C-alpha positions as CSV (number, residue, x, y, z in Angstrom):
1,M,98.5,78.9,55.8
2,F,98.2,75.8,57.9
3,S,95.2,73.5,57.8
4,R,93.6,72.6,61.0
5,P,91.3,69.7,62.1
6,L,87.7,70.7,62.5
7,P,87.3,71.4,66.2
8,G,85.0,69.1,68.1
9,V,84.6,66.6,65.3
10,D,85.7,63.0,65.9
11,F,86.6,60.6,63.2
12,P,84.9,60.1,60.8
13,F,84.0,63.5,59.4
14,T,82.7,65.4,56.5
15,T,85.1,67.0,54.0
16,P,84.9,69.7,51.3
17,R,85.1,68.6,47.7
18,L,87.3,70.1,44.9
19,K,86.4,70.0,41.2
20,F,89.1,69.6,38.6
21,T,89.4,69.6,34.9
22,V,93.0,70.1,33.7
23,M,96.2,68.8,35.1
24,N,99.0,71.1,36.1
25,R,101.8,68.9,37.7
26,I,104.1,70.5,40.1
27,L,107.0,69.2,42.2
28,I,107.9,70.7,45.5
29,L,111.3,69.8,47.0
30,L,111.4,70.3,50.8
31,A,115.2,70.0,51.1
32,A,115.3,71.6,54.5
33,L,113.0,69.1,56.2
34,G,114.6,67.5,59.1
35,L,111.5,65.9,60.4
36,A,112.4,63.6,61.8
37,G,98.4,43.3,65.6
38,G,97.8,41.0,66.7
39,L,95.2,38.4,66.7
40,A,92.8,38.1,69.7
41,L,93.6,34.8,71.3
42,A,90.6,32.6,71.8
43,P,90.1,31.5,75.5
44,A,91.9,28.3,76.4
45,A,89.7,25.2,76.2
46,R,88.7,23.7,79.5
47,A,89.4,20.0,80.0
48,Q,87.5,17.8,82.4
49,L,89.1,14.8,84.1
50,A,86.9,11.8,85.1
51,L,88.2,10.1,88.2
52,P,88.6,6.3,88.2
53,G,85.4,4.4,89.1
54,A,83.1,7.3,88.1
55,A,79.9,6.2,86.3
56,S,79.9,7.1,82.7
57,D,76.7,7.7,80.6
58,D,77.7,9.6,77.5
59,S,74.1,10.2,76.4
60,Q,73.4,12.2,79.5
61,A,76.8,13.4,80.6
62,A,77.5,15.5,77.5
63,P,74.7,18.1,78.1
64,A,75.5,18.2,81.8
65,K,79.2,19.0,81.1
66,A,78.2,21.6,78.5
67,A,76.0,23.3,81.1
68,E,78.8,23.3,83.7
69,V,81.3,25.0,81.4
70,K,80.8,28.8,81.8
71,K,81.8,30.6,78.6
72,R,84.5,33.2,79.2
73,P,84.1,36.5,77.3
74,R,86.4,36.8,74.3
75,P,89.1,39.4,74.7
76,P,88.4,42.4,72.5
77,K,90.0,42.3,69.1
78,R,93.0,44.6,69.0
79,P,92.7,47.4,66.5
80,P,95.0,47.3,63.4
81,G,98.5,48.7,63.9
82,S,100.8,50.6,61.6
83,A,102.0,47.4,60.0
84,S,98.8,47.2,58.1
85,I,99.7,50.3,56.0
86,V,103.5,49.9,55.8
87,D,104.9,49.7,52.2
88,R,101.4,50.0,50.6
89,S,100.3,52.6,48.1
90,L,97.3,54.3,49.7
91,R,95.2,56.7,47.6
92,L,92.6,59.3,48.7
93,N,89.2,57.7,47.9
94,G,91.1,54.8,46.4
95,S,92.1,56.8,43.3
96,G,93.7,60.2,44.0
97,G,97.3,61.1,45.1
98,E,99.4,58.7,47.0
99,L,100.5,58.1,50.6
100,R,103.3,55.6,51.3
101,V,104.8,54.9,54.8
102,S,107.7,52.7,56.1
103,G,109.0,51.6,59.4
104,G,106.6,51.4,62.4
105,G,106.7,48.8,65.1
106,K,108.4,49.0,68.5
107,D,111.9,49.9,67.4
108,K,111.3,51.9,64.2
109,P,109.4,55.2,63.9
110,L,106.7,55.4,61.2
111,R,107.9,57.5,58.3
112,I,106.2,59.0,55.3
113,E,108.2,58.0,52.2
114,K,105.9,59.7,49.7
115,L,103.0,62.1,49.8
116,T,101.2,63.2,46.6
117,L,98.2,65.5,46.8
118,L,95.8,66.4,44.1
119,G,94.2,69.8,44.3
120,E,93.1,72.9,42.3
121,V,95.0,75.8,40.9
122,I,94.5,78.8,43.2
123,S,94.4,81.4,40.4
124,D,92.1,79.2,38.3
125,P,90.0,76.8,40.4
126,N,88.7,75.0,37.3
127,Q,92.2,73.6,36.7
128,K,93.7,70.6,38.4
129,C,97.2,70.6,40.0
130,Q,99.3,68.0,41.8
131,I,101.8,68.5,44.7
132,D,104.5,65.9,45.2
133,I,106.0,66.5,48.7
134,V,109.6,65.3,48.7
135,A,112.1,65.6,51.5
136,Q,115.8,64.7,51.7
137,T,114.9,62.1,54.3
138,P,111.5,60.5,55.0
139,I,109.2,62.6,57.2
140,E,108.7,61.1,60.6
141,A,105.1,60.6,61.8
142,Q,104.9,61.0,65.6
143,S,102.6,58.7,67.5
144,Q,99.7,60.5,69.2
145,G,98.5,57.4,71.1
146,A,95.0,56.1,70.4
147,P,92.6,58.8,71.7
148,D,89.7,57.4,69.7
149,G,90.6,53.7,69.9
150,L,92.9,53.6,66.8
151,E,96.6,54.4,66.5
152,R,97.0,58.1,65.6
153,Y,100.0,59.7,64.0
154,A,100.9,63.3,63.1
155,A,103.5,64.6,60.7
156,D,104.8,68.2,60.7
157,I,104.7,69.0,57.0
158,P,105.2,72.7,56.0
159,A,101.9,74.2,54.7
160,C,100.1,70.9,55.3
161,P,100.4,69.3,58.8
162,L,99.0,65.8,58.5
163,T,97.2,63.8,61.1
164,F,95.7,60.3,60.5
165,D,94.3,57.3,62.2
166,V,95.4,53.8,61.2
167,L,92.7,51.3,60.0
168,D,93.2,47.9,58.4
169,G,95.1,48.7,55.2
170,A,93.9,52.4,55.2
171,A,94.5,55.7,56.8
172,L,91.8,58.1,57.9
173,V,92.6,61.9,57.7
174,P,90.2,64.2,59.6
175,G,88.2,67.1,58.1
176,Q,89.9,70.4,57.9
177,T,88.7,74.0,58.1
178,T,91.0,75.1,55.3
179,A,92.9,73.6,52.4
180,C,96.7,73.1,52.4
181,V,98.0,76.0,50.4
182,F,101.2,76.0,48.4
183,Q,101.5,79.6,47.3
184,A,104.7,79.1,45.3
185,A,103.1,76.4,43.2
186,D,99.7,78.2,42.9
187,C,98.1,75.0,44.2
188,Q,95.8,74.1,47.1
189,A,94.7,70.6,48.2
190,I,92.6,68.9,50.9
191,P,94.0,65.6,52.2
192,S,90.9,64.8,54.3
193,G,89.2,61.4,53.8
194,L,90.0,57.8,53.6
195,W,93.3,56.8,52.0
196,G,93.2,53.2,50.9
197,P,93.6,50.7,48.1
198,D,92.0,51.0,44.6
199,A,89.0,49.1,43.5
200,A,91.1,46.4,41.7
201,T,92.9,45.6,44.9
202,I,89.7,45.5,47.0
203,E,88.0,43.1,44.5
204,K,90.6,40.4,45.3
205,D,89.6,40.5,49.0
206,N,85.9,41.5,48.9
207,K,84.7,38.7,51.2
208,T,87.0,39.9,53.9
209,V,85.7,43.4,53.6
210,S,82.1,42.3,54.1
211,K,83.1,40.1,57.1
212,A,85.0,43.0,58.6
213,R,82.0,45.3,58.4
214,S,79.7,42.7,60.0
215,G,82.1,42.2,62.9
216,A,82.4,46.0,63.4
217,E,78.6,46.4,63.4
218,A,78.3,43.6,66.0
219,S,81.0,45.3,68.2
220,I,79.1,48.6,67.9
221,A,75.9,47.0,69.0
222,T,77.6,45.5,72.1
223,S,79.2,48.8,73.1
224,L,76.0,50.7,72.7
225,R,74.2,48.2,75.0
226,V,76.9,48.8,77.6
227,L,76.7,52.6,77.3
228,Q,72.9,52.7,77.2
229,K,72.7,50.9,80.5
230,R,74.7,53.7,82.0
231,D,73.2,56.7,80.2
232,K,69.8,58.0,81.0
233,G,67.6,60.8,79.7
234,A,69.5,63.4,77.8
235,D,72.7,61.4,77.7
236,A,70.9,58.4,76.1
237,A,69.3,60.7,73.5
238,A,72.6,62.3,72.7
239,L,74.2,58.9,72.1
240,T,71.3,57.9,69.8
241,R,71.7,61.2,67.8
242,E,75.4,60.6,67.5
243,Q,75.0,57.1,66.1
244,S,72.4,58.4,63.6
245,D,74.8,61.2,62.6
246,F,77.6,58.7,62.1
247,A,75.6,56.9,59.4
248,S,75.1,60.2,57.5
249,Q,78.7,61.2,57.9
250,R,79.9,57.8,56.6
251,D,77.8,58.2,53.5
252,D,79.3,61.7,52.8
253,V,82.9,60.5,53.3
254,C,82.5,57.3,51.3
255,R,80.4,58.6,48.4
256,D,83.4,59.2,46.1
257,Y,85.5,56.2,47.1
258,S,86.5,54.1,44.1
259,G,84.2,51.0,43.7
260,E,82.3,51.9,46.9
261,S,78.8,50.9,45.5
262,E,80.1,47.5,44.6
263,Y,82.6,46.7,47.4
264,G,81.8,49.0,50.3
265,F,85.4,49.2,51.5
266,C,85.2,52.7,52.8
267,A,82.0,52.1,54.7
268,A,83.5,49.0,56.3
269,R,86.6,50.8,57.4
270,L,84.7,53.8,58.8
271,T,82.4,51.3,60.6
272,Q,85.5,49.8,62.2
273,A,86.7,53.2,63.2
274,R,83.3,53.9,64.9
275,A,83.5,50.5,66.6
276,A,86.9,51.2,68.0
277,L,85.7,54.6,69.4
278,L,82.7,53.1,71.1
279,R,84.7,50.2,72.4
280,K,87.1,52.6,74.0
281,R,84.3,54.5,75.7
282,A,82.5,51.3,76.8
283,E,85.6,49.5,78.3
284,P,85.8,51.6,81.6
285,V,82.0,51.3,82.0
286,K,82.3,47.5,81.6
287,R,85.2,47.3,84.1
288,K,83.3,49.3,86.6
289,A,80.3,47.1,86.4
290,E,82.5,44.0,86.7
291,D,84.2,45.4,89.8
292,A,80.8,46.1,91.4
293,D,79.7,42.5,90.8
294,N,82.9,41.1,92.5
């Protein structure tokens, strides 16, 4: 049985929960598998050249010069690329299983080196099980472009096809209608949610997490203003509902993330995902308005 993304649901998403009590560790060897950012540059500073003989009055010239310099809009910050997750141990909700990837970049495909899923025993859902997916060679994750503003990859894993969006040091796996079922191992698991660092790792960089969320929220506000100028009536109401639903979905996804109440890592990353989606929607609207002004 293959798991499928929930139709019509963008990242982020809600995901079912599994309850566990006892560990049953299982190793599955997939021997036959042959599966195969940049910093936004600040605008250049403008220099002004005073011609010889020109009168100089620093007390009055400075404000005049400042008024003459028209601020150029900053280029949008590029979303994080696959390099932000390469060679890192990412865990579901910061605590369960493990996802580790290698490669990436222009010349190297992204590959899944390790994937461990925690789940429940099919014959006894009260028991916990673990699936270690191992292949003779790393599993290639194919690029799917950036349909929602973030790099997306998909890996064709038997019994558990995996799709994820790349965030800064994390991977976001969409909600699924069914669990990944490994009948031979009597185990099923749901990989949906945010795969990222544990609380101890987040603690070392907590200030950066808070700053990232603030920046994402500012980006969301900017994109919403652009979209709201275009949307009227029912479209505007739908956008408002969507934004309200996002806050609720984010809470659902992040509730179980390790150290979330203290550090807010999951909420920050999902806010960045939302910012990337709205920015992608707003960019063509903004370009059209700029073309109309020229």
